[in-house]
C-alpha positions, -999 to 999 in steps of 0.1 A, spaced: 0 -1 1 11 33 -7 15 65 15 16 101 6 36 132 3 28 161 24 18 199 18 42 221 0 70 195 -12 87 206 -44 96 182 -71 132 177 -81 142 192 -112 160 177 -143 143 140 -149 162 135 -179 191 116 -165 182 81 -147 201 63 -120 205 26 -107 193 21 -70 211 -7 -56 208 -18 -19 215 -45 7 189 -57 32 204 -66 69 203 -95 82 208 -113 46 181 -130 30 154 -129 5 129 -102 11 104 -82 -8 115 -45 -18 89 -19 -32 99 14 -46 73 42 -42 74 78 -56 73 99 -26 59 133 -45 49 119 -80 31 86 -89 54 56 -96 57 21 -84 79 -6 -88 88 -40 -67 117 -68 -68 128 -93 -48 161 -92 -26 184 -123 -33 197 -147 -7 224 -123 1 199 -96 6 208 -76 -25 184 -57 -50 184 -33 -76 161 -10 -94 173 1 -131 169 36 -149 151 55 -119 146 92 -126 159 119 -102 129 122 -75 126 113 -39 112 76 -34 101 56 -3 120 23 -3 98 -4 19 112 -41 29 96 -70 43 112 -102 50 85 -129 64 96 -137 103 124 -112 101 106 -78 102 105 -48 80 123 -16 72 109 18 54 135 47 43 131 78 22 159 80 -7 164 109 -28 177 101 -64 201 129 -81 233 134 -92 249 145 -62 243 111 -41 254 90 -72 289 74 -81 305 84 -113 284 53 -132 253 68 -120 249 42 -90 234 50 -56 235 24 -29 219 21 8 216 -6 33 185 -12 50 183 -28 86 148 -47 94 132 -37 125 114 -69 143 83 -65 160 57 -86 169 32 -56 160 48 -56 125 40 -97 121 6 -96 134 -2 -66 109 9 -84 79 -7 -115 90 -42 -99 95 -62 -100 66 -98 -87 66 -127 -105 55 -134 -77 28 -100 -83 14 -103 -120 13 -134 -115 -6 -120 -94 -35 -123 -112 -66 -93 -122 -89 -103 -99 -117 -99 -68 -93 -66 -79 -82 -54 -82 -117 -67 -47 -125 -48 -36 -94 -15 -53 -106 -19 -38 -139 -20 -5 -127 11 -11 -108 27 -21 -141 15 12 -155 29 30 -127 64 16 -135 64 30 -165 50 61 -154 17 58 -172 -2 75 -144 -34 79 -164 -35 43 -175 -29 30 -140 -61 52 -127 -81 34 -156 -71 -1 -140 -76 12 -105 -113 25 -113 -119 -9 -129 -110 -25 -98 -130 -8 -75 -158 -8 -101 -156 -47 -97 -149 -48 -61 -160 -14 -40 -148 -31 -13 -112 -32 -24 -97 -7 1 -59 -10 -12 -73 2 -47 -91 32 -32 -61 43 -10 -39 41 -45 -64 61 -62 -62 86 -33 -25 88 -36 -22 95 -71 -49 124 -70 -30 134 -40 1 134 -58 -16 151 -88 -27 177 -62 -62 172 -66 -68 172 -28 -106 171 -26 -107 139 -50 -79 124 -25 -101 133 3 -131 113 -11 -112 84 -21 -95 81 11 -126 82 33 -142 55 8 -112 35 18 -117 37 54 -155 33 49 -146 -2 35 -117 -7 59 -121 13 91 -87 -1 107 -67 1 78 -35 25 83 -24 38 50 -57 56 41 -59 69 79 -26 85 77 -29 96 40 -61 112 51 -46 132 79 -22 146 51 -50 157 27 -69 176 54 -36 195 61 -31 203 25 -71 215 24 -63 237 57 -87 218 77 -66 217 109 -89 206 136 -103 177 115 -66 167 104 -55 167 141 -80 141 147 -63 116 122 -29 127 126 -27 121 163 -45 88 160 -19 75 135 12 86 157 -8 64 185 -16 37 162 19 35 149 46 55 170 75 50 150 63 60 114 79 89 99 51 101 80 27 100 107 50 119 134 61 143 105 25 151 98 12 154 136 45 179 138 32 200 109 -2 201 121 8 214 157 32 240 139 0 253 118 -20 254 152 8 274 166 16 248 193 54 252 187 62 227 216 43 197 203 55 204 168 90 204 177 85 171 196 70 152 168 88 170 139 121 158 156 109 123 162 103 121 123 136 133 115 152 107 139 133 81 122 140 89 89 164 118 86 158 119 44 120 120 49 103 133 22 82 158 41 116 179 49 110 181 86 138 202 90 125 232 72 97 234 95 123 230 128 141 255 113 113 278 111 103 268 148 137 277 158 137 313 140 106 321 157 120 313 190 150 333 180 177 308 179 194 313 145 222 289 153 199 261 159 177 271 128 208 271 107 221 236 122 185 221 107 189 238 73 222 220 70 209 188 81 186 193 54 210 199 26 231 170 35 202 145 29 188 168 0 217 180 -20 199 186 -51 169 203 -38 159 227 -65 162 258 -39 194 246 -25 213 276 -33 188 299 -15 189 276 17 227 278 19 222 318 18 198 315 46 221 297 65 246 323 59 222 349 72 216 327 101 252 322 113 259 359 111 228 363 133 241 342 158 273 358 162 276 375 196 277 412 191 309 432 199 305 461 220 328 493 219 
């Protein structure tokens, strides 16, 4: 299942060049590996070999979420930004993902709802075809297959969530809200449409309603970077800087390169608290993980100004 990008995230420029993303899972072993576009519709999947190695070829410059699951061993999720500054001379980007084991993870993976079991094979084939289209960045084609899937099986919550994610990443927030709500109507306990609806309501500036979903998401999965980041953003926009700082810091710790860019709002919080040195550190950390960001030059100038403000004033 997909999760989505957050408000005000800018896409990376210059998608002409492609890269190979290769990685290793620890501990080593066969695992499913999924690559999802964080800010634009894309989906691909592969299997890690017995040594835990995997590869995705010809990946365009953008931010992605890599999700790994190894039955009986655990799962891992991380944001990876694909671009020239993080690639070697042959256009390869490498990463290592350490699996996290928990009984809760295994329980979620083994829990299949009655409605999910009732989805016919014809709807599942449409869903699979949609993922293939997304892998070729044929978004319109993917939507056609997903709409067929929910027409065949209106109870297909994963397909509704996928439609909502595509609508969100296309910045049609009202449509995204509708589709995430339809997913939750079918599967009230489903996590992905829950956290995605929280982010969508933030984009629609429905802050009080968004807070209910974002708080519940963090209580449900306290180690999810997306949930923590959205809750931190929610509190920030409600002018609760203390709680904003708490949850945005947690998101950054869980996934330092997260596509929601928690460091940017953390820097703003420190500016409002008149701590330019702390704000500069957050922006420096942001550029460390996002060196190819389109506005990196403006961020560097901002760091210089903040560093100047942080210097002690000499009195005559």
